[in-house]
N, C-alpha and C positions, 0 to 999 in steps of 0.2 A: 297669622297665626288668629283666628275666633274667640274669643268665649263666652260658653253661661253661666251657667247659679240654676244651683237647683233647690227655693229654702219653701216648706212647709208640701214640697210637690208640686210644685208653681216651676213655671222654668222661665227665666229672664235669659236674654243673648243680647250679643252688642253689632251694631252697625257692621262690623266685620263679619261678623256668623251671617247675616243676609249674605250678603258678597258672598264670601265663599261654598254655601249653598245651593246659588248658582252653580256651581264649575258642577256640582255631582249629575253622576247622565240622567237624563229623563225629567228633572229639574229645569222651571224656567223663572225668576224675580217677575211680578209686574208692577207698577207701583198705578196703588190708588188715587194720589193727589194726596199734601198735605203731609206731606212725609209720612204717609201711613204705605204701604208694602207684604204682598202676601207671594205664597211661593203654590210654583203649581205641579203636583206632585204625582205620581202612580196612587197614591194615596187616598189623595184630592188633597184642597187647599188646606193649607193650613197656614195661619196668618200670624201676621211679626207687630201687636198690638202698641207703639212709642206711647201712647196715654197712660199706659197702663206698667208701666217697664220701673221698677229699682234700678237706682244705681249700684253696680257694686265695683270694688274693686279691681283693677288691671282691663278695666271694659276698655273698647275701642270705638266712639263714637258714641249715642245714642242708648239708651236701654228702652227693650220688648220685652215685652210676654208673646209667649209661645204661645199660640195656639190652636183644635182645637187640644186637650190633653194627651189623649191616643196619638195621638199620631204628630206630637208633638217630642214624645218622647219616641218615636221610633227614629224623627231626624236627630233628635242626637245619640243619639246609637250608630248611625251611619254617620256623621260627622266624624265623632271619637276612634269606628271601626279605620276610618281614612284616614287620623292623624289633624280635621280641619280645625278642629276645636279640643277646649279645652276647658276644663272643669277647675269655677274657680268655688272659694272658699264659703257657703251658703253663708255660714254666719256674719260675713262679714257684711252682707245685707243690711241699709239702716232703714227701719219708720219711720220716717221724714212728716209722712202726715199727718201720726203723732205725734209727732215733737210741736210742728207748728199748733197744733188745736190745742195743745196744750196754756197757753198763753204767756205770759211773759217771765213772770217765776223769775225776776234778773234783779240785782244788783248796781247803781247808776254809783259813779262816783265822781267827784266835783271837780277841781287841782286849779291853783290862780286864783290873779290877782283881781278888783276889779276894768283894769283895762284891759282880759287878755284870760286862755287857760284855757282847758280840755275838760273837757266829759265822757266819762269812757261807760258803756254796759256789759256784762256778763251775765251770759247764762247756764248754769250748768244746762247738760243733762245724760243720761243711763244711754248706755250707751253696749255693745253686745260682752259681752268675755273678754270672747279674743279681736275685739277691736282695737287694732297697735296705736290708731293715729297716723299712720305711713298714709288714706288718702283721706279726701275730703270733697264731696261733690261742693259745686257752688252752691245748692239746697242748705245744707249746711252750715254755710258760712256767715249767709244769708240772710239767719234769722238771730244772727250778733248785729249784723243791720240796721234790719229790719225792725226790729227793734227799737234801736235807739231814735232811728225816722219816728219811730212812733212817738217814744215817752219827749221827745222834741215841735214835736209838729203840735202836740194839749198842750205843754208849756207854752208854743209862738200861739196858740188861742187865746192861752188863758191870760197876755199881758195886755192892756188895753191899754196903758198911759201908753201913749207911740210906739215907733219901728221896733222889734223885737232884736238882737246882738245875733249880727251875720254869724251863719252854724255852715262851716262845714266837715259834711260827716264820708269821715272814711273807708275804703275798704274793710269790712269782716276780716277778723283771725279767728281762728284758736288752737282751744293748747289743752294742757294739762299742769294739775295744780293739786297736791295734799295727795296722786290717784285720781282725781275728778277732771272728766270733762268737760271742756265750757268749749263758748261759743262768744266771743266777744265783741266789739265794735268802737271807736273814738271817736272824738268832733274836739274840733277847736272853732274858740267862739274868738269875736271881737266886741265889743261895744258900737251900737246905732247909734245918731247924731240925738238920740234920744236916750236909749236905756243901754248901761251896764252888765255887770255881771249878779251883783245884786239884786236887778228886774226881773233875768234867766234863775237865778238861784228859788228866789221867790212863788214863780210859777211850777218851777218845778218839784218844789216843795208841798206844791197843791195839789200839781196832777200824779202822783208819786200813786198814792195809793192808793186810786183811782184804777190806774194801771198796772195796777201789781208789783211795784218794783220799788226795796228796799234803797234807803238812803244810808250811802257807807262813809263819804267824809262828805262836808262842803266845803260852798266857798268862803265862807263868811266866821 
């Protein structure tokens, strides 16, 4: 089954939709290269724009913007009439670009002794009211992991007296806390031959304000 969604008048479809549309009478899917496709139809050419797609729950494969609008609406009608595509809830589409451009504005935690420990990063996001957290695109999860990477890289550059501690960043995750949605990531660290957790904590304290991160717990 193919899937589509139509928030704010724009129509997004998944990869299954592209494949299914080629089975309609008089239609032919053509590949333009670099993962881009278009559909030859009696109404003219309809394009599947992968670069402007927005992820949505239930999609199969990638999301694509379907355009031009008039022809897109006509194609959606055909696909629904033939039972080839299902319309998903448009309120579940999330504006990832807005979240990524909002800056870090996260919370940093450091736990452990001077020999080893953990570093955690958490960023709260405003999601659509109907978002139930059941579906999370990797782009959202990367907000937590990318935020932690950014802070730790800045901290490593701030450590001038020797080699920074060995840091291993784990895959990002997400969750709910008191009704608030967040993305997060964790890292483990071990001392290098020159520096332990104390040097890392000092460096993080130096860069935290500049990176828009508040310190919640300290190593020391």
